[in-house]
N, C-alpha and C positions, 0 to 999 in steps of 0.2 A: 494916681501914680502909686499909692501905697497898695491898693488892690492889685495893680499890675505887677508889682514886685512880689507880692504874696504868691501869685500864680506862677511866676518864674521860679521862685524858691520851691514850691510844691512839685513842679515838674522836674526840677533838679534832683529832688529826692528820688524820683522815679528813675532818673539816669543812674544814680548810685546803686539802687536796688538791682537794676539790670546788670551792671558791672559785677557786683558782688555775687549775684546768683548765677549768671550765665557766663561770666568771663568775657563779656563783650556787649555791644549795643550802646555803649556810652556816647560815642560821637554820632551815631545814627540818630539819637534823640537830641543831643546837645546842639548840633549845628542848626536844625530848624528852630529849636527853642530860642537860641540867641538871635537868630535872624528875624523870625516872624513874630515872636512874643516880646523879646527884649529890644528889638529894633536895631541891632547892630548891622554894620556893613558885612556882606558875605565873607570877605577876606578876614576881617576882624573877628567874625563869629567862628570861622574855622580855626584861626590861631588861638582864640580863647578856649575853644573846645579841646584843643590839644593839651592846654595847661590843666583844665578842669579834669579831663579824663586821666592824664598822667598822674596828677596828684592823688586822685581818688583810687587809681589802680595800685599805687604804693601802699595805701592803707589796706586795701583788699588783699594784696599779696601777703602782708603781715598776718592778717586774719587766717588766710588759707594755709600759710606756712605753719602756724600753730597746730593745724590739724594734719600736718604731714603731707599736704597736697601741692607742694612746689618742688619741681626738679630743677635745682639751681643751675647745674651744668648745661642742661638742654636749653633752658630759658636764656642763659647768658649768650650761648652760641647763636641761637636764632635772633635774639635781641640785638646783638652787636651788628649783624648783617642788616637787620631792620633799621637800625639807627642811621646807617649810611644812606639807605634809600629814603628814609623819612626826611633827613636833612636836605637831600637833593630835591625831593618833592616839595618841601616847604620853600626852598629858594625859588623853584619854578612857579609855584602857586602864587607868589607875590607879584608876578608879572603877567598873570592870566586874568582876563576880565571876570568880574564876579559872577555874571550870568552864566558864563561857560562853566565855572567851577560848580555852581549850584546844579546845573543840568547834569554834569558828571557825577555829582554827589547823589542826585536822584536816581540815576542809572545804577549806582552802587547799592543804593537802598533796595531797589527792585531785585537785583541779583542776590543780595544778601537774604532778603525775605524769602525768595524762592528756595534758596538752599536750606533755610531754617524749616520751611514748611515740608520740604521733601524729606529732610532728615538724613540719617546715615544708615546704611545697611548693616545688619548684624554681622559681627566678625566671628569666624570660627575659631581663631586663635586669639588668646588674650594674654598680653604680657603684663602681668599684675604689678611688677615692680617698675616697668618702664626703663630698665637699665641696659637694654641691649645696645650694641654698637650702632651709632648713628651714621648714615651716609652724609658726611660733612658737606660735600659739594652740593648736594641737593638741598640740604638745610640752609646753606649760605645763600643759594640762588633764590629759594622761596622766601627767605627772610628779606632779601634785598627787594624783591618784587612787591611783597606785602608792605614793606616799609615805604616804598615809593608811592603806592596808592594811599597809604595812611597820611603821609606828609602832604601830598598834593591836594586831596579833597577832604582831609580830616576824618576819614572813615575807613572801614575795611580792616579794622584791627582784630578784635577778638573773634569775630565770626569767620575770619580767614585763618587766624592763628590756631584756634582750638582744633579744627579738623586736621590741619597740618601736623600739629603735635601728636594727635591721636594716631595718625596714619604713619608718619615718619618715625616718631619716637616710641610708638607702641604704648603710649600712656593711656591709662584708664580715664574716663571722662572727668571725674572729680579732680584728678591730677592735671589733666590737660587744661581745665578751667583755671586752676590755681597758677599753673606755670604761664599761661597766656597773659595773666595780669602783670607778671614781671616783664614780659616782652612788650606789652602795651605801654607800660610806664616808660621803658627805655625809648621806644619809637616815638611816643607822643612828645617827650621833651626834646628829642632831636628835631622833629618836625616843627615844634614851637620855636626852637632856636633859629631855624631857617626863616620862619615868618617874621621874627623880630627885626630882621634887617630891613623890612619894608612896611610893617604894620605897627601902629600904636595901640595901646591897650587901655580899656576902662577898668583899672585895677580894683576899685571898690566893688563894682558889679561882679567881676571875675572872682574875687575873693568870696563874696557872698554865695555865688552859685557853687563854688568849690566846696565850701563848708556844708551846704545843704546836700550836695552829692556824696560827701564823705559819710554823713549820717545815714543816707540810703544804702551806701555800700556795706556798712557795718550790719545793717538789718538784712541785706541780701545774703551776706556771707553766713549769717546765722540760720537762714532759711534753706540753705543748700541741701540739707538732709531731710527736709520736711515737705518740700514741694516737688511733685512729679515733673522731672526735667523735660520729658518729651511733650507733655501737654502744654507746659508753659512756653517751650520753644516754638511750638506751632502757633499758639495764640499770639505770641509776640511777633511772629513772622507775618501774620495777617495784618497786624497793626502797623508794622514797618512798611508793608506793601502799600497800605492806604496812605501813609505819610509820604511815600515816594510819589504816589499819584498826585498828592496835593502840591508838592514842590514842583513837579512838571507842569501842573496847571498854572502855578504862579509864574514860572520862568519862561515857558515856551510861548511864542506868539499865538494869538487866537487866529483861527479855530483849532490849531494843532494841539495846544495845551488842553483845551476842553475835550477834544476827541480822545487823546491818549489817556487822560485821567478817567474818562467815562469807560473806556475799554477795560482798564485795570480794575475799576470798581465793579463792573459787571462780572469780570472773570472771578474776582474774589467772592462775590456773592454766589455765583454758580458753583464754585468749588466747595464753599462752606455748606451750601444746601445739599450738595452731592455727598459730602462726608456724612451728613446727618442721615442720608438715605441708606448708607451702609452698602450692602451687597447689591442693592437694586440700582446703584449708580453706574452708568456706563463709562465714566471717566476713570482712567487708571490711577489717578491720585487718591481715589477713595479707598484703595486697597488697605492702607494702614494709616 
């Protein structure tokens, strides 16, 4: 049991590093960690992940704010809309079968991983200060939708929020990452509140995982200026994709789970090998 707990704590530190460094990825790792390693029920794992990620995001927000990488007005507007969606998602999630939630979570993992691997196109215009007028209607709508996804399956926070902030608010990537942590904290606690109406918590375990994740988040925030973001994002994307395949393998009935997982693993292997081949690769993903 002690070795088991050590593994859980070590992986929780990785969760924190992901949040502090990339502004997302916390729930993508926390839900499988709490479900398959810590042995929690899927609904309890999703609720616990929202608390862990929310608390860790607050600490990371403070770290990024000290570097001037948080736009408070933008984050509060997006986050307010996201909190409404997250609370509704948390309420609904408490009444949906755990297997359905985990399959939906795996689909979110695959979609998130593909977006991370694909990356973002270079922009010709760059709003260095990120202070231009925001299209409030679009921001509120996007915040509501992202919040609903976050509250329902406990994922889809940072890796949906960061691109939205960069695109809608014109924020440079370091600022989008820092601001997303504020949004994630707001949405996570709202979703957590929704789940508390139907789920009980193992607070000693949740507290321990949260403490380990906070340590990782402090380390991740310190590494933001030292680690190449693009390379890390793509490498993490492949890892998340494989994790999604594992969750589908666990949750889908056989042979569907085995087939889907095998297809994903083969695709990841082919793309990774193709990227190593460079210009000789016929796949379009190898271009950059």
